[in-house]
N, C-alpha and C positions, 0 to 999 in steps of 0.2 A: 574144858573141851569145847570145840567149835559147835555152833548151832547146827541142827540138821535142816536140810532143805527138802521140801516136798513140792511136787508140781501136779497140776491137773489141767484139764482143758476148760477154757473159759467159754461158757455158752453165750455170754453177752457180746463178746467182740471177736471170737474166733482165734484168739491168741492163747499161747501157753501161759499159764499163770504160775508164779513161784511164790512160796510163802516161807519165811524164816520162822522157825519155832525155837525158842529158847528151851533150855533143859528144865521143863516144868512137869514133865510126865513122859510116858513112853511114846515112841514113834507111832505105835498103833492107835493110841488115844487121839493124838493130833490128827492122824489121817482120818479117823472116824468122825472127828469134829468137822473136818472139811466136807466130808460126804454129806453129813447132816445139814450143814449150812447151805450148800449149793445144789443138792439133789433132793433131799427130803423136805427142806423148808418150804419151797414153793407149793408142793403138794399139800403139806400140812396147812398152810395158810388158806388155800382154796377150800380145803375140806372143813375148816373151822370157821369160815367167815361169818356164818350166822350166829355162832356162839359168842364171838368176841365183839360184836357191835357194828363194825363196819360192814359194808356190802360190796362185793365185786360183781360187776355186770359185764357180760360179753356182748358186744354190739357188732352187728354186721352192717357194713355200709357199702352197697354195691358189691364189688368183688373183694373188698377189704374187710378187716376186722380190727377192733381195738378193745382193750379192757379198761374199765373205769372202776375206780375204788372211791367209795363215798366216805366222808369223815365219820368218826365214831359218834359224834353228837347229832349227825344229820337226821337219823330216824327219830330221835327225841324231839327235834325241832321242826320236823317235816310239816309243811303247810304254813309256817310262819314266814316272815319277810326277811329273815337273815340271809345275807349274801356270803358266799364262801369263795376263798381263793382256789385257783386251779393250777396244777402243774402238768405240763406236757412232758412226758419222759420218753426218750428215744434210745432204743437198744442199739448195740453195736452190730457190725457186719456179721451175718450168720447167726445172730442171736434171736431170742424170742421175746415178744412183748410181755408175755406172762412171767417169764423169768426176771425181766427187768423190773416189773411191778413188784415182785417179791422183795427186792432191795429197798423199796420205798413204802411198802404197805403199812407197816407199823408206825414209822415216823409220821407219814402223811395223815393217816386216819386219826392218830392220837392227838395231832396238833391242829385239827380242823381244816385239812386240805382235801379237796378232790384231787385225784391224779389219774390221768388218762395216758395209756401206753399203746400207741398204734403199732401194728405189725407192718414193718417197712421192708420192702424188697429194694435194696440199694442198687441192684443191677438195672432197675427200671429207670426210665427217664425221670430225673429229679423233679421236673415240673408236675408229673403225675402224682408223685409222693407229696409234693407241696399242696396240690389241690385236695388230696385225700386228707391231709392234716387240717386244712382250712374247712373242709366239709365236716370233719369230725368236730372241730371246735364250734362250728355253727350249730350242729345238732345238740351238742352238750349245753351250750348257752341257752338254747331254746327250751330244753327239757328240765334243766336244773337251775337252782338259784345261784348263779356264778357272779362274783364281783368282777366285772370286766375291766376294772382298774388294777386287778391283781391276777393276771394270767402270766405264768412263768414258763420258761423253757429250761430243760436240762437234757443231757445226753452223754453217752460214753462212746469214745472211739469214733466210728463212722457216724453214730448218732450225734456226737459233739460237732463233727464237721457239718452235718446237716442242720444242726441248731444255729450255727453261724449264718448259714444261708437263709433259713427261715426268718430269723430275727432281723438281719440287715435288709432283706427284701420286703418284709412285712412288719416294719417296726411299730406301726400303729396298733397291731394286734396284741403285742406282748409288752409286759412291764420290765422284765429283766431276764437274763440268761446265765446259766451256770454250766458251761461245758467242761467235761472231765476227760482228760487225755485226748483232746482234739485240736485241730489246727485249721487255720484259714487256707483253704485250697484255692487253686487258680480260678475255679468257677464261682467263687464267692467274691473275689476282688472287684468285679464290676459294680458291686453294690456298696463298696466302702464309703461312698459319698454320703450314705445315710448314717454313718457311725457316730456322728457328733452327738454327745449327750446320752448315748445308749449305755445301759448298765450291764456290766459283765463281772462275773466272779469266776476266774479260771483256776482249775485244779490240774496239777501235773506231777507225774512221778519223775524223780531225778535220775532213775535208772531205766527209764522207758526207752527201749530200742526200736519201737514201732513208730511212735511219734516222739522224736528226740527233744532233749532240752534245747538244742540249737534251734529246732523248728518252733518250739514253744516261745523262745525269746524273740524270734522273728515275728510270730503272731502278736505277741505283746507289744512289740515296737510299732507294728502297723496300726494296731488299734489305738495306741496312744497318739501316734502321728495324726490320726484322723479324729482326734479329740473325743474318743469314747471314754466313758467313766469306768475305769478298770481297777479291780483289786484281784489279787491272785494268791495262791497257796501252793507250795510244793510239799511232797512227802517222799520219804525214802522208800521207793518201791518202783516197780516196773509199770507194765501196761494194765495191771489188774485194776478193778474197781475197788478203791480203798474202803475198808470198813469204817463205819460211822460217818462217812462223808455226807450221807443224805441228811443226817441231823444238822450238820454244820451248814449245809446249803439252805435248809429250812430256817435256821437261825438268821441267815442273810435275807431270805425272802420275807421273814417277819418284820424286817425294818421298813418295808414298803406298805405302810398302813396310813 
């Protein structure tokens, strides 16, 4: 029998998400699993943060806010001279910083990373968002023992588009970037002269109808033509944020030591 298809609304990027489920249980069980993962999991993580070692801190910065997760071993080592890597995670259009953080919380805290997720309003002038991210980064590096040689970017959908802009325009601030389901937009192209030697890990769904494979191949071609250092991975899926990709991205970030 063919697999059943389930869909739900993606809070990260504002797109409809589709999941293929093989015949391993009933449709109801599969549907309840999805609800738990994308609705209950963020709430559970924030409710349990004190019990599981890492800590999530909400910061207000002028009229903006961001969420910061500390590594699992940070409390044990607090006050020592250890330096920790930092990931800046950018949610998609219409998404929430707290929801995007839930996709990264366990991989990041368990593997010794701080992760900061700013709440971005993509309809605002991108220069204001850029300044917000830079102010956030400045605040975090002043208050926490961050290894400034290991500050990474990632984002999904509109967050991936914005990560290209941030990295290419402010390449000295970041070590590498891993955009998921994102493209080089026209407003990023003026900064392509900075691409030489920059490190990218691109992730793209082969069935993505929002940011298509054709657009992805164009982005890849432009980056390579401008001598960026690029690796990429595709997966059989659409515009959804793929499961377990956060661990794979951290595997790549771990190579920068």
